[in-house]
N, C-alpha and C positions, 0 to 999 in steps of 0.2 A: 399279590401284595408285594410291594417294593421291599427289597431286602434292606435291613437296617445295617448301617455301617458301624462296625465296632472300632472305636479309636483306642489305640493303645496308650495308656496313661503311664507316664514316667514319674516315679516318686523321687523328689529331691531330698536327699538326706545329708545333714551336716553333723551326723553323729560322731562322737569322739570316743576313743578308748579311755580307760581310766588314767593311763600314764600320759596320754596326750593332754587330758584335762589338767593334770597336775603340772605338766610343763607349761601350759598356757597361763595358768594362774600364778605360778611361783617363779619358774626359771626364765621364761621368755621376757617378762617385764624387767627382771633384774638384769639380764644380759643386754637388753636394748638400752638400758641406762648406764650400767657400769662399763661394759666393753668399749663403747665409743670414747668415753672420757678416759678410760685406762689407756687406750691407744693414743689419744691426744696427749696425755701426760708423758708417755714414752717419746712421742715425736718432739714435743716441746723441750724435753730435758737437754738434749744435746746442744741445740742452738743457744739455749739459755746459759748453759755452762760455758760455752765458747765466749759469749760476750762478757760474762762476768770475769773470765780469765783475762780477756783483752783489756777490760776496764782496770784490773789490778796490775797487769804486767806493763801496759803502755800508759797508764794513768790518763785514760781517756774519759771524757764525760759520758755518762750513761745515755743521755738523750741523743748523742750522735750514733750510738750503737743500736738503739731500739728499732729503727727502720730495717736494719739488717736482720734483726731477730724476727720481726713480723714476716718479712718476705721469705726468709729461709725456712722458718717453721711452717708457714703456710704452704709452701711448695712440698715440703716433706709430708704434710697432712694429706695433700692431694695424692702423693705417691703411695702413702699407706692405704688410702681408699682404693687405689687401683689394685694393690696386692690383696687386700681383703676381698675385693670383688671376685678375683679368680680363685682364691682359697675357699671362700664361703659359698659362693654362688656358682662359679664355673661359667660355662657358655651354654645358653639356652638355644634351642633350634626352633625355626619357624614351624608352626603346626604342632609343636610339642604340648602335651597336657600333663599337669600334675594335680594331685588332690590338695585341697586347701589346708588340710592338717598335716601335710607331708613335711619331712625334714627339710627339703629344699626350700619350701616356702618359709619355714621358720628361719632358716639361715639367711634367706633373702631379706626378711624383715629386719634382722640384726644389721645386715650390711646397709640397708636403707637408712637406718638410724645413724650409722657412721658417715654415710654420704651427706646426710643433712648437716651433721655437725661440722664436717670438713668444709662444706659449702658456706655455712654461716661464718666460719672462722676466717676463711680466705678465698676459696675458689669461686664463690659466687661473684665476688668483685671482679673476676677476670672474664665473666660472661660477655660475649660480643667480641672477644679477642681470639687470636690464633692459639693462645695458650689454652683457652677453654675447649676449643675444637680438638686440640692435641690430646687433652685430658679425656675427651669422649672416645677418641680413637684408641687410646690405651686401654679403655674399658670395653672395647669390642665394637664400637660404632664404625660403619663403613662410610667414610666421608671423603669426597674428592676435594683436596685443598688446592688444586692447581689455580683456580680463579677465585679463591677467597670465599669459601662457604662461611656463612654467618649464623651463629647460634647464640641467642641472648636469653636463655631460659634454663634453669635447673630442672624444670619439668621435662626436658628432653632426655633426662638421664634416668627415668624410672626403670627402663629396660634398655641399656645402652646398645646391646647387640641387635636389638630389633629396629634400630634407626639406620636408614641408608639415605645419604644426601649427596646428590651429584653436584658438579661444579656450579658455583653461583647460587646454590640453594640458600634459603633464608628462613630462620625460625625466630619469630618475634618474641618480645618480652613476655615472660610468664605463660607462654604457650605450653600446653600439656600434651605430650606424645605418649599415649597408653599403648605399650607393646604387649599388654595382656588384658584379658577379659574373663570375668566369671561366667562360665557357660551355664551354670545352674544344673548340670547333669552330674549328680552324685558329688556335688561340691568341687567340681574340677575347674582349674585355671588353665586357659589356653593362650598360647603366645602367637603373635603374628607380626610380620614386618610392616614398618611404615616407610614408604619410599617417596622421597621428594626429588623430582627431576631437575634438569638444568634450569637455573633461574626460577625455580618454583618458590613459592612464598606462602608461609604459614603465619598469619597475623597474630598480633598481641592478644594473649589470653584465649586464643582459639584452643579447641579440644579436638584431638585426633585419635580415633580408635584403631585397633589392630587391623591390618590388611588394607589400610587406606593408601592410595597412590595419587600423589600430586603430579600431574603431567608436567612436561617441559613448559615453563612459563605459566603454569597454572597458579591461581591465587585463591587461598582460603582466607576470607576476610577476618578481621579482628572480631573476637567474641563469637565466632562461628563454631559449629559442631560438624565434624565429618564422621558419619556413622561407619560402622564396621564394613570393611571392604569397599567403601565408596571410592569413586574415581573423581578427583577434582580436575576439571578440564580447563585448558587455557581459553581465554576469551578472544 
């Protein structure tokens, strides 16, 4: 008689402790709402005070000072987002895994809320410019700026340190670069790098999963999906 193969079954559990449940229900939503707006309030206060003082001291019309206010407060919001990234999240490593209910994931979620707010306030308007690429580099992305890497998507900042773009690389509008994936093993989140080679191209609204490598001059078409660890070859 043929021997029956026994397959080991892994149980996926997303069980939380009582204090994790309380945190998710009460503290986490409050922090995701209050903390980003509290930070924005602190960031906006100094430029706003400055232009009001200039208005009174120099008798200048307010409408001439408002552009200065928007630009200065927007840049400060982007800088505050960078600081919060390193304080709350730190630097993740390729291949690293964390549990979905861990402190690091909670902190990352709070930072993502601040990143979204800073983007909507000002930084998203800079996408496609060298300022946006510099912002990504400050948050841990490895980008070669020698020949003008181009990034036109806030979706490239889901996990900044998991993004590597060589010279001439391009990420189109609203493309999503997922540097993490839910493995399904005991509720674990795993991180993996996304590498875009020289003159590599990721099209508008394309979705890229962890471990994907776009080869030199490789092209991922718009609205396409590159699965985990897939290699996008040049034509």
